[in-house]
C-alpha positions as CSV (number, residue, x, y, z in Angstrom):
1,M,0.0,0.0,0.0
2,R,2.8,2.3,0.9
3,R,4.6,1.5,-2.4
4,G,1.4,2.2,-4.3
5,K,1.2,5.7,-2.8
6,A,4.8,6.4,-3.5
7,D,4.3,5.4,-7.2
8,A,1.3,7.6,-7.4
9,I,3.2,10.6,-5.9
10,F,6.1,10.0,-8.4
11,R,3.7,9.9,-11.4
12,S,2.1,13.1,-10.2
13,I,5.4,14.9,-9.9
14,A,6.5,13.6,-13.4
15,I,3.3,14.8,-14.9
16,C,3.7,18.3,-13.3
17,F,7.3,18.4,-14.6
18,L,6.2,17.6,-18.2
19,C,3.4,20.1,-18.1
20,A,5.9,22.8,-16.9
21,L,8.1,21.9,-19.9
22,L,5.2,22.2,-22.3
23,L,4.1,25.5,-20.9
24,A,7.7,26.8,-21.4
25,G,7.6,25.6,-25.0
26,R,10.2,22.9,-24.5
27,T,10.2,19.1,-24.6
28,P,13.0,16.7,-23.4
29,G,15.5,16.2,-26.2
30,A,14.2,19.0,-28.4
31,S,16.6,21.5,-30.0
32,A,16.8,24.9,-28.5
33,R,14.9,26.7,-31.3
34,A,13.2,30.1,-31.1
35,E,9.6,30.4,-32.0
36,Q,9.1,30.4,-35.8
37,G,8.4,33.6,-37.6
38,T,9.0,36.1,-34.7
39,F,11.4,38.4,-36.7
40,T,9.6,41.5,-38.0
41,D,10.7,44.6,-39.9
42,T,8.2,46.9,-41.6
43,R,10.5,49.8,-42.4
44,F,10.9,48.9,-46.1
45,R,7.5,47.6,-46.9
46,G,5.6,48.6,-50.0
47,D,8.5,50.3,-51.8
48,Y,9.9,48.2,-54.7
49,S,12.4,50.8,-55.9
50,T,16.1,50.3,-56.4
51,E,16.6,53.1,-53.9
52,N,14.7,51.1,-51.2
53,L,16.8,48.1,-52.0
54,D,19.9,50.2,-51.5
55,A,18.5,51.1,-48.1
56,I,18.0,47.4,-47.3
57,I,21.6,46.6,-48.4
58,E,23.0,49.3,-46.2
59,E,20.9,48.4,-43.1
60,Y,21.5,44.7,-43.3
61,E,25.1,45.0,-44.6
62,L,24.4,42.8,-47.7
63,H,27.6,44.0,-49.4
64,D,29.0,42.3,-52.4
65,G,31.5,39.6,-51.5
66,W,30.3,39.3,-47.9
67,Y,28.5,36.3,-46.5
68,W,24.9,35.9,-45.3
69,S,25.8,33.8,-42.2
70,T,25.0,33.5,-38.5
71,Q,26.2,31.7,-35.4
72,P,23.9,28.8,-34.3
73,G,21.5,28.8,-31.4
74,V,21.1,32.6,-31.2
75,Y,18.6,35.0,-32.7
76,Q,19.6,35.7,-36.3
77,D,19.8,39.4,-37.3
78,Y,20.1,38.5,-41.0
79,H,23.1,40.8,-41.5
80,G,25.9,40.1,-43.9
81,Q,29.3,39.2,-42.5
82,E,32.5,40.4,-44.1
83,S,34.5,37.2,-43.7
84,K,32.3,34.5,-42.1
85,K,31.8,31.8,-44.6
86,G,28.6,30.0,-43.6
87,W,28.4,26.2,-43.5
88,T,25.6,24.7,-45.6
89,Q,25.0,21.1,-46.5
90,T,25.5,22.0,-50.1
91,S,28.9,23.4,-49.5
92,E,30.0,20.5,-47.3
93,E,29.1,18.0,-50.0
94,R,30.8,20.0,-52.8
95,F,33.8,21.4,-51.0
96,D,36.2,20.7,-48.2
97,P,34.2,21.7,-45.1
98,I,37.3,23.0,-43.3
99,V,37.3,25.9,-45.7
100,Y,34.2,27.4,-44.1
101,T,34.5,29.6,-41.0
102,W,34.2,27.3,-37.9
103,G,31.0,28.0,-35.9
104,W,29.2,30.0,-38.6
105,Y,26.3,28.8,-40.6
106,G,24.3,30.0,-43.6
107,C,21.3,32.1,-42.5
108,R,17.9,30.4,-42.6
109,W,14.8,32.5,-43.3
110,N,11.7,32.3,-41.1
111,W,13.4,30.7,-38.2
112,D,15.1,32.8,-35.6
113,A,17.8,30.3,-34.5
114,V,19.8,28.0,-36.7
115,D,20.1,24.5,-35.3
116,Q,23.8,23.6,-35.0
117,A,23.0,19.9,-35.2
118,D,21.1,20.2,-38.4
119,P,21.1,23.7,-39.9
120,N,19.2,22.6,-43.1
121,R,16.1,21.8,-41.0
122,T,15.6,25.3,-39.7
123,G,13.9,27.3,-42.4
124,W,14.7,28.2,-46.0
125,G,18.3,28.7,-46.7
126,E,20.9,29.6,-49.4
127,C,19.7,31.6,-52.4
128,F,16.1,30.6,-51.9
129,G,15.9,31.7,-48.3
130,F,17.7,35.0,-49.1
131,C,15.1,35.9,-51.7
132,Q,12.3,34.9,-49.3
133,F,13.9,37.3,-46.7
134,L,14.1,40.2,-49.2
135,G,10.6,39.5,-50.4
136,Y,9.3,39.7,-46.8
137,L,11.0,43.0,-46.2
138,L,9.4,44.5,-49.3
139,S,5.9,43.1,-49.0
140,G,5.4,41.7,-45.5
141,E,4.7,38.2,-47.0
142,R,6.8,35.5,-45.3
143,N,6.5,33.1,-48.2
144,P,6.6,35.0,-51.5
145,H,7.4,31.8,-53.4
146,R,4.0,30.4,-52.6
147,N,1.9,33.5,-52.3
148,W,3.2,36.1,-54.9
149,P,1.7,36.0,-58.4
150,A,3.8,33.9,-60.7
151,F,4.8,34.2,-64.4
152,H,6.6,31.6,-66.5
153,S,8.2,33.9,-69.0
154,V,9.7,37.4,-69.1
155,R,7.2,38.4,-71.7
156,Q,4.2,37.1,-69.7
157,A,5.5,39.2,-66.8
158,G,5.8,42.3,-69.0
159,G,9.5,42.5,-68.3
160,L,11.4,42.5,-65.0
161,K,11.0,45.0,-62.2
162,P,13.0,45.7,-59.1
163,G,11.8,43.5,-56.3
164,D,10.9,40.6,-58.6
165,I,12.2,37.1,-57.6
166,V,13.6,35.2,-60.5
167,R,14.0,31.5,-60.1
168,V,15.4,28.9,-62.6
169,D,15.4,25.2,-62.6
170,Y,18.1,23.6,-64.8
171,T,20.2,20.5,-65.3
172,D,23.9,20.3,-66.3
173,E,26.5,17.6,-66.3
174,K,26.6,17.7,-62.5
175,G,22.9,17.2,-62.1
176,A,19.8,19.2,-61.3
177,H,20.1,22.7,-59.9
178,Q,18.0,25.7,-58.9
179,H,18.9,29.3,-58.3
180,S,16.9,32.3,-57.1
181,A,17.7,36.0,-57.2
182,V,16.0,39.3,-56.6
183,V,16.0,41.9,-59.3
184,Y,17.9,45.0,-58.2
185,S,17.5,47.2,-61.3
186,M,16.2,46.9,-64.8
187,D,17.2,49.2,-67.7
188,E,14.6,48.7,-70.4
189,E,16.6,50.7,-73.0
190,S,19.8,48.7,-72.7
191,G,18.3,45.5,-71.5
192,T,20.7,45.5,-68.5
193,V,19.5,43.8,-65.4
194,L,21.2,43.5,-62.0
195,F,20.4,41.2,-59.1
196,L,20.8,40.6,-55.4
197,Q,21.6,37.0,-54.6
198,A,23.4,34.6,-52.3
199,S,25.3,31.5,-53.4
200,G,24.7,28.4,-51.4
201,S,27.5,26.6,-53.2
202,N,29.9,29.3,-52.1
203,Y,29.1,29.4,-48.4
204,N,26.3,31.9,-48.8
205,Q,28.4,34.5,-50.4
206,L,26.5,37.6,-51.5
207,Y,26.5,38.8,-55.1
208,T,25.2,42.4,-54.7
209,R,24.2,44.5,-57.8
210,R,25.7,41.8,-60.0
211,G,24.5,39.7,-63.0
212,F,22.7,36.4,-62.7
213,I,25.0,33.6,-61.5
214,G,22.7,30.6,-62.0
215,A,21.9,28.5,-65.1
216,G,25.5,28.7,-66.3
217,L,25.2,32.3,-67.1
218,G,28.3,33.3,-65.2
219,G,27.0,36.6,-64.0
220,S,25.3,37.8,-67.2
221,T,23.5,41.2,-67.0
222,D,21.8,40.7,-70.4
223,L,18.0,40.4,-70.2
224,T,18.0,38.2,-73.4
225,D,20.1,35.6,-71.4
226,I,17.5,35.5,-68.7
227,V,14.7,35.1,-71.2
228,E,16.3,31.9,-72.4
229,C,16.8,30.4,-68.9
230,P,15.2,26.9,-68.5
231,G,12.5,26.4,-65.9
232,L,12.1,30.2,-65.5
233,L,9.7,31.4,-62.8
234,I,9.2,35.1,-62.0
235,L,7.4,36.1,-58.8
236,R,6.1,39.6,-58.3
237,A,4.3,41.1,-55.3
238,E,0.6,41.8,-55.8
239,E,1.1,45.5,-55.1
240,N,4.0,45.7,-57.5
241,L,1.9,44.6,-60.5
242,Q,0.7,48.1,-61.1
243,G,2.6,50.0,-63.8
244,N,4.0,47.0,-65.6
245,Y,6.3,47.8,-68.5
246,P,4.7,47.8,-72.0
247,K,5.3,44.5,-73.7
248,D,6.6,46.0,-76.9
249,W,10.1,46.3,-75.5
250,V,10.2,42.8,-73.9
251,P,12.1,40.1,-75.8
252,E,10.1,37.2,-77.1
253,R,9.4,34.2,-74.7
């Protein structure tokens, strides 16, 4: 009888302990992750101009040649780092992992803390996550890839505009690849287009105000090259649809 009472008391204590953990938002063995989606910034919202993108670049230090990286287990601030090469699964598979900066990981969008044990399971990363992050700053939409209007050709979109997300899906001798970039500027007279992008295969290095580095284009700034990209997808915020360029200057396709 005495043993039965002791067991009941032990069970009661254990249940209270588990309830306390649940109320604190933790479970035994779970990674120390911050609540998803708590990052907010409304300062740049609704302005899709190159000038506003310049302001974002300066505020978040997204400078050309820097790295979009963070330390694990802390709240990300999504700032660029001058020399902190961020580990990603992609870079570990393709390159010697010793080359990356020890203790730094590629930023992950829509999760405030990168999990050191498995950084690829904590939100969107690499070039895709970087575009999602910029899309959020511009529109307030946390998942532009799913919720922005989509076009499957440059002509259908009426050209490219600052703030657009350009995504390609292509295959080469090394296999299947994807790349995403945000349009920084578009000169319809010369057909010159510049992008903001991060390279997951190069430790989340930033390519700021540069040509498109995906689909084997090698940094091309020529709109006609973008037109020919395989698996092209152009995403544009709903409020940025107004004032689309006239189609007569847009290349075919």
